[in-house]
C-alpha positions, -999 to 999 in steps of 0.1 A, spaced: 121 -176 130 128 -142 145 139 -138 180 128 -110 204 153 -87 222 152 -51 231 131 -21 221 130 -6 186 139 31 186 117 43 157 123 80 161 161 77 164 166 58 132 136 49 110 157 29 84 172 7 111 138 3 128 122 -7 94 148 -34 87 146 -48 122 108 -49 123 106 -70 92 124 -100 108 115 -95 145 77 -93 136 81 -120 111 70 -101 80 98 -108 55 132 -127 55 157 -107 35 183 -136 33 171 -150 0 203 -154 -21 192 -131 -50 194 -93 -45 160 -76 -44 140 -108 -38 125 -115 -4 105 -143 13 72 -137 31 71 -153 66 36 -169 73 27 -140 96 36 -114 70 18 -133 43 -13 -135 64 -12 -97 67 -7 -94 30 -36 -117 23 -61 -98 45 -49 -65 31 -54 -76 -5 -87 -91 3 -99 -56 10 -87 -46 -25 -104 -75 -40 -137 -67 -22 -136 -31 -35 -127 -40 -70 -151 -68 -73 -180 -43 -71 -176 -36 -108 -144 -52 -120 -136 -89 -127 -104 -107 -117 -83 -124 -143 -48 -138 -148 -25 -131 -178 9 -149 -185 41 -137 -170 61 -139 -203 56 -113 -230 70 -118 -265 96 -92 -275 77 -82 -307 46 -73 -286 66 -56 -259 85 -34 -283 54 -21 -301 47 9 -279 79 30 -283 73 55 -255 63 27 -231 93 5 -237 116 35 -235 103 39 -199 111 3 -190 141 -6 -212 166 -4 -183 145 -26 -161 134 -56 -182 145 -91 -174 148 -112 -207 144 -149 -211 166 -160 -240 168 -197 -237 144 -226 -232 167 -252 -216 198 -251 -238 179 -239 -269 181 -203 -279 146 -188 -283 136 -173 -317 119 -145 -300 131 -132 -265 105 -132 -238 102 -104 -212 93 -110 -176 65 -86 -172 76 -53 -156 39 -43 -160 12 -60 -182 0 -35 -208 18 -52 -237 6 -86 -224 -31 -77 -220 -39 -52 -248 -32 -77 -277 -59 -99 -261 -83 -70 -255 -80 -63 -293 -92 -98 -300 -120 -96 -275 -134 -61 -282 -158 -59 -311 -188 -37 -303 -197 -7 -281 -219 -33 -263 -186 -49 -250 -177 -17 -232 -166 -9 -206 -140 -37 -199 -128 -36 -164 -104 -64 -154 -77 -66 -127 -51 -92 -116 -28 -96 -86 5 -109 -99 43 -107 -95 62 -84 -118 99 -81 -123 120 -49 -126 158 -48 -126 161 -21 -100 197 -6 -101 190 17 -71 194 5 -35 168 -23 -30 146 -23 1 121 -49 12 84 -40 2 96 -6 -11 121 -11 -40 122 -47 -53 134 -67 -83 104 -90 -78 72 -72 -69 53 -101 -54 19 -85 -50 11 -61 -79 -26 -54 -82 -30 -39 -117 -64 -30 -132 -69 -23 -169 -100 -7 -183 -113 1 -218 -139 28 -226 -157 44 -255 -146 80 -250 -118 100 -234 -142 114 -209 -155 79 -199 -118 70 -192 -114 102 -172 -144 93 -151 -128 59 -145 -96 76 -133 -118 94 -107 -135 62 -97 -101 46 -92 -89 75 -70 -120 72 -49 -115 34 -46 -79 38 -35 -89 64 -10 -114 40 4 -88 12 5 -63 33 24 -90 46 48 -98 10 57 -61 4 66 -59 37 84 -31 52 62 -34 89 52 -26 95 16 -22 126 -7 -31 123 -44 -15 146 -69 -10 149 -107 26 139 -116 45 164 -138 45 157 -175 81 143 -174 73 120 -145 41 104 -158 37 68 -168 53 60 -202 25 61 -227 -1 79 -206 -20 111 -212 -15 119 -175 -8 102 -141 -24 107 -107 -4 92 -78 -10 86 -41 18 93 -16 21 84 21 44 102 44 68 79 63 81 86 98 113 101 86 94 126 65 101 110 31 72 102 9 64 68 -5 44 65 -37 17 39 -28 -6 39 -58 -9 53 -93 -38 59 -117 -31 65 -154 -53 79 -182 -38 62 -212 -59 81 -238 -59 62 -271 -21 57 -272 -21 20 -266 -53 15 -287 -34 29 -317 -5 6 -311 -26 -26 -305 -55 -17 -328 -80 -16 -300 -112 -6 -318 -149 -11 -315 -179 -6 -337 -201 22 -324 -240 26 -327 -237 39 -362 -216 10 -374 -183 30 -375 -150 17 -362 -137 39 -333 -105 37 -312 -111 29 -276 -97 48 -246 -80 32 -216 -69 35 -181 -47 14 -158 -40 17 -121 -19 -2 -97 -10 -9 -61 19 -30 -49 31 -43 -15 43 -8 -9 9 -5 7 21 -29 34 54 -9 38 33 22 45 10 4 68 38 -10 89 57 24 89 29 49 95 15 30 125 46 13 140 62 24 173 91 15 196 74 -17 206 69 -30 171 39 -32 147 5 -16 153 -21 -33 130 -57 -24 122 -81 -50 136 -96 -57 101 -62 -70 87 -43 -82 117 -34 -118 113 -44 -122 150 -69 -97 163 -70 -109 200 -44 -127 221 -56 -142 254 -29 -144 281 -38 -166 311 -22 -153 343 -15 -187 358 -9 -195 395 1 -230 404 -29 -238 426 -56 -228 401 -37 -232 368 -63 -256 353 -92 -233 362 -76 -203 345 -66 -223 314 -101 -236 311 -116 -201 314 -92 -188 287 -101 -217 263 -138 -212 269 -134 -175 261 -113 -183 230 -141 -206 217 -167 -179 222 -146 -153 204 -139 -176 175 -176 -184 172 -182 -147 169 -160 -146 138 -128 -130 153 -92 -142 150 -80 -152 185 -54 -174 202 -46 -184 238 -9 -181 247 -4 -209 272 34 -211 268 55 -216 299 67 -180 298 64 -150 321 33 -128 312 57 -99 304 75 -119 278 42 -128 262 31 -92 262 63 -82 244 60 -110 219 25 -101 207 30 -63 209 59 -67 185 36 -85 161 10 -58 163 -20 -77 179 -46 -50 184 -61 -64 217 -47 -85 246 -71 -102 271 -57 -110 305 -74 -136 327 -62 -142 362 -77 -157 394 -89 -123 406 -106 -116 373 -124 -150 374 -134 -141 410 -148 -107 400 -165 -120 368 -145 -98 345 -117 -99 319 -91 -72 314 -87 -59 278 -55 -40 269 -52 -25 235 -19 -21 215 -16 14 228 -16 1 264 -51 14 273 -68 -9 298 -105 -16 301 -123 -40 324 -151 -59 307 -179 -79 324 -175 -116 316 -211 -119 304 -205 -90 280 -172 -102 267 -180 -104 230 -198 -71 227 -171 -55 249 -143 -69 227 -159 -58 195 -164 -23 210 -127 -22 220 -115 -32 185 -137 -5 169 -125 21 194 -89 11 187 -93 15 150 -107 50 155 -76 58 177 -53 45 150 -69 67 124 -67 98 146 -31 93 155 -21 87 118 -41 117 106 -27 140 134 9 129 124 3 135 87 -11 170 95 21 178 115 43 166 86 27 189 60 37 225 59 24 253 36 54 275 28 61 307 8 99 306 6 126 282 -5 141 284 31 107 273 45 104 245 20 139 232 29 130 232 66 97 215 60 113 187 38 136 178 67 106 163 86 78 160 61 65 176 29 63 212 17 34 226 -2 46 256 -23 35 276 -53 48 263 -87 39 274 -122 42 239 -137 73 245 -158 102 220 -158 128 249 -155 113 261 -122 109 225 -110 145 218 -118 156 249 -98 134 238 -68 149 203 -69 185 214 -72 183 241 -45 164 220 -20 175 184 -28 139 173 -31 114 161 -58 85 181 -71 60 153 -68 29 169 -84 2 195 -84 -36 194 -85 -34 181 -50 -62 161 -36 -60 162 2 -83 173 31 -51 188 47 -42 211 17 -63 239 1 -61 243 -37 -52 280 -39 -39 300 -68 -9 324 -63 24 331 -79 54 307 -85 80 307 -58 107 308 -85 94 328 -115 65 347 -101 41 335 -128 5 323 -119 7 290 -101 -9 264 -80 1 245 -49 27 217 -55 38 188 -33 75 188 -26 95 162 -6 123 138 -4 110 105 -16 118 68 -16 
């Protein structure tokens, strides 16, 4: 397991901080002997589980969870020409079963449209079967040729939540896109990560989609990380896979579809947006450990202090919170460092003076101290955790606002992209987007921006002077 040593200078070198925090805080081990594949430590996996439990809770309101196979026959995978063109460089192929060459190659799913939709075509018969709203949380495989990075750019995406819906009309599918955007907003609000939704340019949409809406988070180095996508598929896949239903008049109609996904990039954003020089900072709802109790032990009353700590631990557990007492033979400072690195939201200190005064000392991950009366321990701790979550949201939101700049010149956009994102006027043409990207060494991420920080205001394009709308421009991962 990871060893602790020294502070982590986040502001000086985010990339170095990110790589260090993964092993020091026991999130992922990068030493697996296949490039782009990583191993979850138990601490990291616990964080993953609680984060995805939120996603499940939100989706289970009106979706059903399912599970489709990993292997996709080549003949099914190759049906949707535009779709396969978008993934042809990334597919892993299974060509043999043991020593026997397969008659039909099998793709390891890069995404599951071509695995799911042939089955939907078998299931869908009548308008009464609509809408279909299913999701799964699975691993997917993509042969990434760029520089791989844990949780961000992987060859095995271990935690891909993909939802696939079927609807009677194009407008019904459009409404589902809006529902999915609202669901993702709620998810990221729960984990205190500010996001910006925008409509991807035509040339950057999901292969086979009518249009794509994407969520971006701003990382500490100013680059954006795409942390969720929502695609309106129109009837493109329905035509390919013969996905039809009988309407109220008895006529056969093509169905319309959406799909939307979130991967473990949500964990990468969570760690990065909130982390600091001491390590992780985790929202109480998803922290593997919400409270750590540190007994301040003196030799003459060690047993009394340990008993007091254990009693408090029992009470906190009974109240439904995740808690542990650190009774290791280490200096208190070493224990503080250990649990701060792992992002525990609240530390409770119990020493002889606290027992004498009938209090416990609560210290949140930001270092703010509060004395709580012992008889009010449970309500006081819950109050501290709730207050801490609000502080996390405020800090993350304030930072995001600082990293977004509305600009009216290429020079201003270039300066803004050094530390965050630029919002500039763009007409929507590829020619102007190419010029912006070439001159600024950035990506035009999208328009039709959905963010409380950015006003949708019509003006003239920063390149050609034609009517335009705000566009999100940034360096991205």
